[in-house]
C-alpha positions as CSV (number, residue, x, y, z in Angstrom):
1,M,0.0,0.0,0.0
2,E,2.9,2.4,0.7
3,E,3.9,2.1,-3.0
4,E,0.4,2.9,-4.0
5,I,0.3,6.0,-1.7
6,K,3.6,7.2,-3.1
7,A,2.4,6.8,-6.7
8,E,-0.8,8.7,-5.9
9,F,1.2,11.6,-4.4
10,L,3.5,11.7,-7.4
11,K,0.5,11.5,-9.8
12,S,-0.9,14.6,-8.1
13,G,2.4,16.5,-8.4
14,F,3.6,16.2,-4.8
15,T,7.0,15.0,-3.7
16,L,7.9,13.5,-0.3
17,D,10.4,15.1,2.0
18,E,11.1,12.2,4.4
19,E,9.7,9.5,2.3
20,Q,9.9,6.4,4.6
21,E,8.5,8.1,7.7
22,I,5.7,9.9,5.7
23,L,4.6,6.7,3.9
24,K,4.5,4.8,7.2
25,K,2.2,7.3,8.8
26,C,0.0,7.6,5.7
27,H,-0.3,3.8,5.7
28,T,-1.5,3.9,9.3
29,F,-4.0,6.7,8.4
30,C,-5.5,4.6,5.6
31,Q,-5.9,1.6,8.0
32,D,-7.4,3.6,10.8
33,Y,-9.9,5.4,8.7
34,G,-10.6,2.9,6.0
35,L,-9.2,5.1,3.2
36,E,-7.9,4.2,-0.2
37,P,-4.6,5.8,-1.3
38,S,-6.5,8.0,-3.8
39,D,-8.9,9.2,-1.0
40,L,-6.0,9.9,1.3
41,V,-4.2,12.1,-1.4
42,S,-7.5,13.9,-2.2
43,S,-7.8,14.8,1.5
44,W,-4.2,16.0,1.5
45,E,-4.9,18.3,-1.4
46,I,-7.8,19.8,0.6
47,Y,-5.5,20.2,3.6
48,Y,-2.7,21.6,1.4
49,L,-5.1,24.3,-0.1
50,N,-6.7,25.2,3.3
51,R,-3.3,25.7,4.9
52,Q,-2.0,27.6,1.8
53,L,1.3,25.8,1.8
54,D,3.8,27.3,-0.6
55,E,5.6,24.2,-1.8
56,S,4.2,21.0,-3.3
57,V,6.4,19.0,-0.9
58,V,4.8,16.7,1.7
59,K,6.7,17.2,4.9
60,D,6.7,15.1,8.0
61,A,6.1,18.2,10.2
62,E,2.6,18.5,8.6
63,M,1.5,15.0,9.5
64,D,0.0,15.8,12.9
65,G,-2.0,18.7,11.4
66,F,-3.1,16.3,8.5
67,L,-4.2,13.7,11.1
68,G,-6.4,16.4,12.7
69,H,-7.9,17.2,9.3
70,L,-8.7,13.5,8.7
71,Q,-10.3,13.2,12.1
72,S,-12.5,16.2,11.4
73,E,-13.5,14.7,8.0
74,Q,-14.4,11.4,9.7
75,L,-16.5,13.1,12.3
76,G,-18.3,15.1,9.7
77,A,-19.0,12.0,7.6
78,S,-20.2,10.1,10.7
79,A,-22.5,12.9,11.7
80,K,-24.2,12.8,8.3
81,K,-24.4,9.1,8.2
82,D,-25.5,8.6,11.8
83,P,-26.6,11.8,13.6
84,G,-26.5,9.9,17.0
85,L,-22.9,8.7,16.7
86,H,-20.3,10.7,18.5
87,M,-16.5,10.0,18.4
88,Y,-14.4,12.2,20.7
89,S,-10.8,13.2,20.7
90,F,-8.8,15.4,23.1
91,K,-9.5,18.4,20.8
92,D,-13.2,18.0,21.6
93,V,-12.7,18.4,25.3
94,D,-12.7,22.2,24.9
95,M,-16.5,22.1,24.9
96,V,-16.6,20.9,28.5
97,L,-13.4,22.5,29.9
98,D,-13.7,24.5,33.0
99,A,-14.6,28.0,31.7
100,E,-17.1,30.5,32.9
101,D,-20.6,29.4,32.0
102,E,-22.6,32.1,30.3
103,D,-25.9,30.3,30.6
104,A,-27.8,32.0,33.3
105,K,-29.9,28.9,34.1
106,D,-26.8,27.0,35.1
107,V,-25.5,29.7,37.4
108,I,-26.9,30.8,40.7
109,L,-25.5,34.3,41.2
110,G,-24.2,35.1,44.6
111,T,-23.0,38.3,46.1
112,P,-19.5,39.5,47.0
113,I,-18.5,39.1,50.6
114,D,-20.6,41.4,52.8
115,K,-19.4,43.9,55.3
116,S,-20.0,41.6,58.3
117,E,-17.9,38.8,56.8
118,K,-15.2,41.3,55.9
119,L,-15.1,42.5,59.5
120,Q,-15.1,39.0,60.7
121,L,-12.1,38.1,58.5
122,D,-10.3,41.2,59.7
123,I,-10.8,40.2,63.3
124,Y,-9.6,36.6,62.5
125,D,-6.4,38.0,60.8
126,S,-5.9,40.4,63.7
127,A,-6.1,37.5,66.2
128,H,-3.5,35.6,64.2
129,K,-1.1,38.4,64.0
130,T,-1.5,38.9,67.8
131,N,-0.8,35.2,68.4
132,G,2.1,35.2,66.0
133,N,0.3,32.6,63.7
134,I,0.4,34.5,60.4
135,Y,-0.5,32.7,57.2
136,S,1.3,35.1,54.9
137,S,4.7,36.4,55.6
138,E,5.5,40.1,55.7
139,R,7.0,40.0,52.2
140,K,3.7,38.6,50.9
141,S,1.6,41.3,52.4
142,K,3.5,44.0,50.6
143,L,2.9,42.5,47.2
144,V,-0.1,43.3,45.1
145,T,-0.9,40.4,42.9
146,P,-3.6,39.8,40.3
147,F,-5.2,37.3,42.6
148,G,-5.3,39.9,45.4
149,K,-6.9,42.5,43.2
150,R,-9.8,40.2,42.1
151,S,-13.4,41.2,42.7
152,N,-16.6,39.2,43.5
153,K,-15.0,36.9,46.1
154,F,-16.9,33.8,47.3
155,V,-19.7,34.0,44.8
156,V,-22.0,30.9,44.7
157,K,-21.8,29.6,41.1
158,F,-24.0,26.5,41.5
159,N,-26.1,25.1,44.3
160,I,-28.2,22.0,45.2
161,D,-30.2,22.5,48.4
162,N,-32.3,19.6,49.7
163,L,-32.1,20.6,53.3
164,P,-35.1,22.2,55.1
165,T,-34.7,25.9,55.9
166,I,-34.3,26.5,59.6
167,E,-36.9,29.0,60.7
168,T,-37.5,30.9,63.9
169,A,-40.8,30.9,65.9
170,N,-41.9,33.9,63.8
171,G,-41.4,32.0,60.6
172,I,-38.4,34.1,59.5
173,E,-35.3,32.4,58.1
174,E,-32.6,32.4,60.8
175,H,-29.4,34.4,60.2
176,Y,-26.6,35.2,62.6
177,D,-24.9,38.5,62.9
178,L,-21.2,39.1,63.4
179,E,-21.2,38.4,67.1
180,D,-23.2,35.2,66.6
181,G,-20.7,34.1,64.0
182,I,-17.7,34.6,66.2
183,I,-19.4,32.7,69.1
184,K,-20.2,29.9,66.6
185,R,-16.7,29.8,65.4
186,V,-14.9,29.5,68.7
187,Q,-17.3,26.8,70.0
188,P,-15.9,23.3,69.8
189,L,-16.9,21.5,66.6
190,K,-18.6,18.1,66.7
191,S,-15.9,15.5,66.0
192,S,-16.1,13.6,62.7
193,S,-15.2,9.9,62.9
194,L,-12.7,8.8,60.1
195,V,-11.9,5.3,59.0
196,V,-9.4,4.7,56.1
197,H,-9.6,1.8,53.7
198,R,-6.0,0.8,53.1
199,S,-5.0,-0.8,49.8
200,G,-1.5,-2.2,50.4
201,L,0.3,1.0,49.2
202,E,2.5,2.4,51.9
203,P,4.8,5.4,51.9
204,G,8.3,4.4,50.7
205,C,7.1,1.3,48.9
206,R,9.0,0.1,45.8
207,F,7.3,1.0,42.6
208,M,7.6,0.8,38.8
209,Y,8.9,-2.8,39.1
210,D,5.8,-4.2,37.4
211,T,6.3,-6.8,34.7
212,I,4.4,-7.9,31.6
213,E,2.8,-10.6,33.7
214,D,1.5,-8.0,36.2
215,R,-0.1,-6.1,33.2
216,F,-1.6,-9.3,31.9
217,N,-3.0,-10.3,35.3
218,A,-4.5,-6.9,35.9
219,I,-6.5,-7.1,32.6
220,E,-7.4,-10.8,32.9
221,N,-8.6,-10.4,36.5
222,R,-10.9,-7.5,35.6
223,I,-12.5,-9.5,32.7
224,R,-12.9,-12.6,34.8
225,K,-14.4,-10.8,37.8
226,H,-16.8,-9.0,35.6
227,A,-17.9,-12.2,33.9
228,A,-18.3,-14.0,37.2
229,A,-20.5,-11.2,38.6
230,L,-22.7,-11.1,35.5
231,V,-23.2,-14.9,35.6
232,A,-23.9,-14.7,39.4
233,S,-26.8,-12.3,38.7
234,S,-28.6,-15.2,36.9
235,L,-29.5,-12.8,34.1
236,Y,-26.8,-14.0,31.8
237,E,-25.5,-17.4,30.7
238,E,-21.9,-18.6,31.0
239,P,-19.7,-16.6,28.5
240,M,-18.7,-18.2,25.3
241,D,-15.8,-17.7,22.9
242,P,-16.9,-14.8,20.7
243,S,-14.3,-15.6,18.0
244,V,-16.0,-18.9,17.1
245,A,-18.4,-18.8,14.1
246,S,-22.0,-19.5,15.1
247,Q,-25.4,-18.6,13.8
248,R,-26.8,-18.9,17.3
249,S,-27.0,-16.0,19.7
250,M,-24.2,-16.1,22.3
251,F,-23.1,-14.1,25.4
252,A,-19.5,-13.0,25.7
253,V,-17.6,-10.8,28.2
254,G,-14.5,-8.9,27.2
255,M,-12.6,-5.7,27.1
256,I,-13.1,-3.0,24.5
257,C,-9.9,-2.4,22.4
258,C,-9.0,-0.1,19.5
259,D,-7.6,-1.6,16.2
260,G,-4.8,0.8,15.7
261,E,-3.2,3.9,17.3
262,G,-6.0,6.3,16.7
263,H,-9.3,6.9,18.5
264,L,-12.2,4.5,18.5
265,N,-14.6,4.6,15.5
266,D,-17.3,2.3,14.3
267,K,-14.8,0.3,12.2
268,S,-12.0,-0.1,14.8
269,I,-13.8,-1.6,17.8
270,L,-12.4,-5.0,19.0
271,L,-13.4,-7.2,21.9
272,Q,-10.7,-9.1,23.9
273,S,-12.1,-11.9,26.0
274,S,-10.4,-13.7,28.8
275,V,-7.8,-16.5,28.4
276,E,-10.2,-18.9,30.0
277,H,-13.0,-18.4,27.5
278,S,-11.2,-17.5,24.2
279,R,-7.5,-17.8,24.9
280,G,-7.4,-13.9,24.9
281,Q,-8.2,-13.6,21.2
282,L,-9.5,-10.4,19.7
283,V,-12.6,-10.2,17.5
284,R,-14.0,-7.3,15.7
285,L,-17.2,-5.9,17.3
286,E,-20.0,-4.3,15.4
287,L,-22.5,-2.0,17.3
288,N,-24.6,-0.8,14.4
289,K,-27.7,-2.5,15.6
290,L,-27.6,-0.7,19.0
291,S,-29.5,2.6,19.4
292,Y,-27.5,3.7,22.4
293,F,-24.0,2.9,23.7
294,S,-21.0,4.5,25.2
295,V,-17.6,2.7,24.9
296,F,-14.0,3.4,25.5
297,P,-10.7,1.4,25.4
298,G,-10.3,-0.7,28.5
299,Q,-14.1,-0.9,29.3
300,V,-15.2,-4.4,30.3
301,V,-18.6,-5.2,28.8
302,G,-21.0,-8.1,28.3
303,I,-22.2,-8.6,24.7
304,K,-25.2,-10.5,23.4
305,G,-24.9,-11.2,19.7
306,H,-23.9,-13.6,17.0
307,N,-20.8,-14.2,14.9
308,P,-21.8,-15.8,11.6
309,S,-18.4,-15.6,9.9
310,G,-16.1,-16.0,12.9
311,H,-14.5,-12.6,12.1
312,C,-17.1,-10.1,13.5
313,L,-19.3,-10.3,16.5
314,I,-22.6,-8.4,15.7
315,A,-24.0,-7.1,19.0
316,S,-27.7,-7.0,19.8
317,E,-27.2,-5.9,23.4
318,L,-24.4,-4.4,25.4
319,V,-24.1,-4.7,29.2
320,D,-21.7,-2.2,30.6
321,S,-22.3,-2.6,34.4
322,V,-22.8,-5.3,37.0
323,P,-26.0,-5.4,39.0
324,L,-25.4,-3.5,42.2
325,S,-26.4,-6.3,44.6
326,I,-24.2,-8.8,42.8
327,A,-21.2,-6.5,42.7
328,A,-20.9,-6.5,46.5
329,D,-21.4,-10.2,46.9
330,A,-18.9,-11.2,44.3
331,D,-16.1,-9.1,45.7
332,L,-12.8,-10.0,47.3
333,P,-12.5,-10.1,51.1
334,P,-13.1,-6.7,52.8
335,T,-10.3,-4.2,52.5
336,K,-8.2,-3.8,55.6
337,K,-9.4,-0.8,57.6
338,Q,-7.4,1.4,60.0
339,A,-9.3,3.4,62.7
340,L,-7.8,6.8,63.0
341,D,-9.6,7.9,66.1
342,G,-8.1,6.7,69.4
343,E,-11.6,5.8,70.8
344,I,-14.6,4.4,69.1
345,Q,-17.6,5.9,70.8
346,A,-21.0,4.2,71.0
347,T,-22.6,7.1,69.1
348,H,-20.6,6.2,66.0
349,L,-22.5,2.8,65.9
350,S,-25.8,4.5,65.7
351,S,-27.6,4.2,62.4
352,T,-29.2,7.6,62.7
353,P,-27.7,9.8,60.0
354,T,-26.0,12.9,61.3
355,E,-25.1,16.0,59.3
356,T,-21.5,16.3,58.3
357,T,-20.1,19.6,57.0
358,M,-17.1,19.7,54.7
359,I,-15.2,21.9,52.3
360,I,-13.5,20.2,49.3
361,A,-10.8,21.9,47.2
362,A,-8.4,20.7,44.6
363,G,-5.0,22.1,43.6
364,P,-3.1,23.9,42.3
365,F,-3.2,26.0,45.5
366,T,-1.2,28.9,44.2
367,T,-1.4,31.0,41.1
368,T,1.0,30.7,38.2
369,D,2.7,34.1,38.7
370,N,4.1,33.3,42.2
371,L,4.4,30.7,45.0
372,L,2.7,32.7,47.7
373,F,-0.2,30.2,48.1
374,E,-2.7,33.0,48.3
375,P,-5.7,30.9,47.2
376,L,-4.9,28.3,50.0
377,S,-4.7,31.1,52.5
378,E,-8.0,32.6,51.5
379,L,-9.6,29.1,51.6
380,L,-8.4,28.4,55.1
381,A,-9.7,31.9,56.2
382,Y,-13.1,31.0,54.7
383,A,-13.1,27.7,56.5
384,T,-12.5,29.4,59.9
385,R,-15.7,31.5,59.3
386,N,-17.8,28.5,58.3
387,S,-16.3,25.8,60.7
388,P,-16.6,22.6,58.6
389,Q,-16.0,19.4,60.5
390,L,-13.9,18.1,57.6
391,L,-11.6,19.9,55.1
392,I,-10.5,17.8,52.1
393,L,-7.6,19.1,50.1
394,L,-6.6,17.2,46.9
395,G,-3.3,17.8,45.1
396,P,-1.3,19.0,43.4
397,F,0.2,21.0,46.3
398,I,3.6,21.7,44.8
399,D,2.6,21.6,41.2
400,S,5.3,20.3,38.9
401,E,3.6,22.2,36.0
402,H,4.0,25.6,37.8
403,P,6.3,27.9,35.7
404,Q,8.7,28.5,38.6
405,I,8.9,24.8,39.4
406,K,9.5,23.9,35.8
407,K,12.2,26.5,35.4
408,G,13.9,25.6,38.7
409,T,14.0,29.2,39.8
410,V,13.0,28.5,43.4
411,D,15.6,28.6,46.2
412,L,14.1,25.9,48.4
413,S,13.7,22.2,47.8
414,F,10.2,20.9,47.0
415,D,9.9,19.3,50.4
416,D,10.9,22.5,52.1
417,I,8.2,24.5,50.2
418,F,5.6,21.8,51.1
419,Q,6.5,21.9,54.8
420,S,7.1,25.7,55.2
421,E,4.1,26.8,53.2
422,V,1.4,24.2,52.9
423,L,1.8,22.2,56.1
424,R,2.5,25.3,58.1
425,M,-0.8,26.9,56.9
426,V,-2.9,23.9,57.5
427,Q,-1.4,23.3,61.0
428,D,-2.1,26.9,61.9
429,Y,-5.7,26.4,60.7
430,L,-6.2,23.3,62.8
431,E,-4.6,24.9,65.9
432,Y,-7.0,27.8,65.5
433,M,-10.1,25.5,65.0
434,G,-9.5,23.2,67.9
435,P,-9.0,19.5,68.4
436,N,-12.2,18.3,66.7
437,A,-11.4,19.7,63.3
438,R,-10.2,17.1,60.7
439,L,-8.2,17.6,57.5
440,V,-7.7,15.0,54.7
441,M,-4.9,15.4,52.2
442,V,-4.7,13.4,48.9
443,P,-1.5,13.6,46.7
444,S,-1.4,14.0,43.0
445,I,1.0,12.7,40.3
446,R,1.7,16.3,39.6
447,D,3.2,16.9,43.1
448,A,6.9,17.6,42.6
449,N,7.7,16.6,46.1
450,H,6.1,13.1,45.9
451,D,6.4,9.8,44.1
452,F,5.6,9.9,40.4
453,V,3.5,6.7,40.2
454,F,-0.1,5.7,40.0
455,P,-1.6,4.3,42.2
456,Q,0.2,6.6,44.5
457,P,1.1,6.1,48.2
458,A,0.0,8.7,50.8
459,F,2.3,11.5,51.9
460,D,4.6,10.3,54.6
461,L,3.6,12.6,57.5
462,D,4.8,10.3,60.3
463,S,8.3,11.5,60.0
464,L,7.2,15.1,60.2
465,N,6.0,16.8,63.4
466,V,2.4,17.4,62.2
467,R,-0.9,17.3,64.1
468,L,-2.7,14.0,64.4
469,Q,-5.8,15.7,62.9
470,I,-4.2,15.5,59.5
471,T,-5.0,12.3,57.6
472,S,-3.0,11.5,54.4
473,L,-4.7,9.2,51.9
474,N,-3.5,7.1,49.0
475,N,-4.3,8.3,45.5
476,P,-6.9,7.0,44.8
477,G,-8.2,6.5,48.3
478,I,-11.4,5.6,50.1
479,F,-12.4,6.5,53.6
480,E,-15.5,6.7,55.8
481,A,-16.6,9.9,57.6
482,D,-19.4,9.4,60.1
483,Q,-20.4,6.1,58.5
484,F,-20.7,7.3,54.9
485,M,-18.1,6.4,52.3
486,I,-16.0,8.9,50.3
487,G,-13.9,8.0,47.3
488,C,-11.2,10.3,45.9
489,C,-8.9,10.2,42.8
490,T,-6.7,13.2,41.7
491,V,-5.8,11.8,38.3
492,D,-8.0,13.5,35.7
493,I,-9.8,10.4,34.6
494,L,-12.9,12.4,33.5
495,K,-10.8,14.4,31.0
496,H,-9.0,11.2,29.8
497,L,-12.3,9.4,29.3
498,S,-13.8,12.4,27.4
499,G,-11.0,12.2,24.9
500,E,-11.4,8.5,24.2
501,E,-15.1,7.8,24.5
502,M,-17.3,6.9,21.5
503,S,-21.0,7.0,21.9
504,R,-24.4,6.9,20.2
505,H,-27.3,8.7,21.7
506,S,-30.9,7.7,21.2
507,M,-32.7,10.3,19.1
508,D,-35.9,10.3,21.2
509,G,-35.4,13.8,22.5
510,Q,-34.2,12.7,25.9
511,P,-31.5,15.0,27.5
512,N,-28.0,13.7,27.2
513,D,-25.7,14.5,30.2
514,R,-22.2,13.6,29.0
515,L,-20.5,14.5,32.3
516,S,-22.8,12.2,34.2
517,R,-22.2,9.5,31.7
518,L,-18.4,9.8,32.0
519,A,-18.6,9.7,35.8
520,N,-21.0,6.7,35.7
521,H,-18.3,4.7,33.9
522,I,-16.1,4.9,37.0
523,L,-18.9,3.3,39.1
524,S,-20.1,0.7,36.5
525,Q,-16.5,-0.5,35.9
526,Q,-15.8,-0.5,39.6
527,S,-12.4,1.1,38.9
528,F,-11.0,4.5,39.6
529,Y,-9.1,4.3,36.3
530,P,-10.8,1.9,33.8
531,L,-9.1,3.4,30.7
532,Y,-6.6,1.1,29.0
533,P,-4.0,1.8,27.8
534,P,-3.6,4.7,30.2
535,A,-3.4,8.2,28.9
536,E,0.0,9.6,28.1
537,G,1.7,10.9,31.3
538,V,-0.1,8.5,33.7
539,P,2.7,6.4,35.3
540,M,0.6,3.3,35.9
541,D,2.1,0.5,38.0
542,F,0.1,-2.6,37.3
543,S,1.5,-4.5,40.2
544,F,-0.6,-2.3,42.5
545,A,-3.5,-1.5,40.1
546,S,-5.8,-4.5,40.7
547,E,-6.2,-3.8,44.4
548,A,-5.6,-0.1,44.7
549,L,-7.9,1.0,41.8
550,H,-10.8,-1.3,42.6
551,I,-14.0,0.2,44.0
552,S,-15.4,-2.6,46.1
553,S,-18.8,-0.9,46.8
554,V,-20.5,2.2,45.6
555,P,-19.3,5.3,47.6
556,D,-21.8,7.9,48.9
557,L,-19.5,10.6,47.6
558,L,-17.1,10.4,44.7
559,I,-14.6,13.2,44.4
560,L,-13.0,13.5,40.9
561,P,-11.1,16.8,40.4
562,S,-10.8,17.7,36.8
563,D,-9.9,20.4,34.3
564,I,-13.4,19.8,32.9
565,K,-16.0,22.3,34.2
566,Y,-16.9,22.0,37.9
567,F,-20.1,20.1,38.8
568,V,-22.0,18.4,41.5
569,K,-24.2,15.6,40.2
570,V,-26.3,12.8,41.7
571,L,-25.7,9.6,39.8
572,P,-28.2,6.7,40.0
573,V,-26.3,3.4,40.3
574,G,-28.1,0.1,39.6
575,G,-31.4,0.1,37.8
576,T,-34.2,-2.1,36.6
577,T,-33.6,-5.7,35.6
578,E,-35.9,-8.1,33.7
579,G,-38.9,-9.0,35.8
580,E,-37.9,-7.2,38.9
581,E,-36.8,-3.8,40.3
582,E,-33.3,-3.6,41.7
583,Q,-32.8,-1.3,44.6
584,M,-31.4,2.0,43.3
585,K,-28.5,3.6,45.1
586,R,-27.4,7.1,44.5
587,C,-23.8,8.5,44.5
588,V,-23.0,12.2,44.7
589,C,-20.2,12.9,42.2
590,I,-18.2,16.1,42.8
591,N,-15.7,17.9,40.6
592,P,-14.7,21.0,42.7
593,G,-12.7,22.5,39.9
594,R,-9.3,24.0,40.5
595,L,-8.7,26.4,43.4
596,A,-6.3,28.4,41.3
597,K,-6.5,28.9,37.5
598,G,-3.7,30.9,35.9
599,E,-3.2,34.1,37.8
600,G,-6.8,34.1,39.1
601,G,-8.9,32.2,41.5
602,G,-10.9,29.1,40.8
603,T,-13.6,27.2,42.7
604,F,-14.2,24.9,45.6
605,V,-17.2,23.0,47.1
606,E,-19.0,23.5,50.4
607,L,-21.2,20.5,51.4
608,K,-23.6,19.7,54.2
609,Y,-24.5,16.0,54.0
610,Q,-27.0,14.1,56.0
611,G,-26.5,10.5,54.8
612,S,-28.2,10.7,51.4
613,S,-28.4,12.8,48.2
614,D,-31.9,13.8,49.2
615,K,-30.6,15.5,52.3
616,M,-27.7,17.6,51.4
617,N,-26.7,21.2,50.5
618,A,-23.9,21.5,48.0
619,S,-22.5,24.8,46.8
620,I,-19.8,25.5,44.2
621,I,-18.1,28.7,45.3
622,S,-15.5,30.9,43.5
623,I,-12.5,31.7,45.7
């Protein structure tokens, strides 16, 4: 084919600069998009004219741009052929990236910080200066930064309020003035009970020693566990080998793969079954008969269909999740838990739901023009005014993508910056709030002062003289707060999935919420990172992946920080099955956005939770 491609280019008057490399890439393009050499050269002529290239020389430097042109053509052709079919690439992520939403119905306007709050903040700052616990050093206070000059602080950008309004005897909504706020702040907080689910990762563990066998076992175990759970539900028969020719309908379980290096399209979907059922063979998967689906590489699915030729499995039904009740029963032994509180009080065993208040924020915690950590300082000051029981901070803390970190212009080591800036601030906050306040820290693979591996061990705070109120989690990590479960992952899996997903939507006019669909994949696949192969830049260690990435049961809260636009969504998990209703569980998925964006402020989430999504108040607030 490479000779045919070369002949077509020469026939059209083009010469090749780096002939071997260009022909190799063009050959791949033809395979990925089902093009003939003549079609490829015709597309190149359009690209050549649109870019107004001077020379009739095909250069290797133009191949990436030409690939984008081919993808755009394919998307356009697919849209005309099948309006419900959507194929995504990383270039399409812009439509959901975190930008200011101009749609008024999606935004609940708030007001800037009022005078009483401003006075309360001044009193708090004055108290700290008197006690010598100053968040910002003297050199910081003299600088006027773009972040410091911002307006409209602490504006509510989105809100879900399912909690009843507290009213007085006169029926008027209750507010507290400045004095009441100060009294409330200095009163002891109700302690929040924390229990961490450990996953075998410990600070200082050896990593990146995984082998090909570890990678194979991680994939094989996912497929086999998924198949066992589907069979255990009694809704599906024992999986068969999908690569065997048969006119009869069959049921198969396998992992979605892409035939080539490009993105999924309707001609490049493959299904890889387990070694047990098909010796790990790949078979082409055709989804044209399905009115709705959402697939991505690495997704484990059940397929009902038939394979008349032995070369292509024609799907009549796609099962992308395990029934909720079965998922818990078919699990591995319970994860080892470590109680963080010294005493387990009888009140914690009560089944009565109690309200837990928390603030959730994700890094970066400083703006790109300096390392003063002003957004973090402002967040902690806000937390002192609102007295949350739990403050959850998710990395990166010392962002390896910060301009000053990348250039190496800082005088201190990354560990010193982390201890002198971040840990000092949070310890001052905890000292000010009292012994009942709790703080959870989750690292990121972008943290310059921590291990570059995923799954990632927790920060090693035992060697540092930090307060016992600080809990460090693995990334990803799961913990319980007052008997409800919270899952966290700082790798941007939502953005990675959005660039690889391919879907077809039913054309019945039903609303399509893509962000909810992406988040639901995490729960239905029971994995914090179901994408395979991992996105570029994710240092996946498969020797830890099977245990550390597994979600054994549906969490009540799922925190997934992302560059995609902030949101709080209630995800239904489970659903109806044939002949019976399955109990529906709901999970609240939270993307708090980034606390700092460029030289300005970002967003965080304030949450009051009473044990269910029907009894909560969630607000997304700009810093």
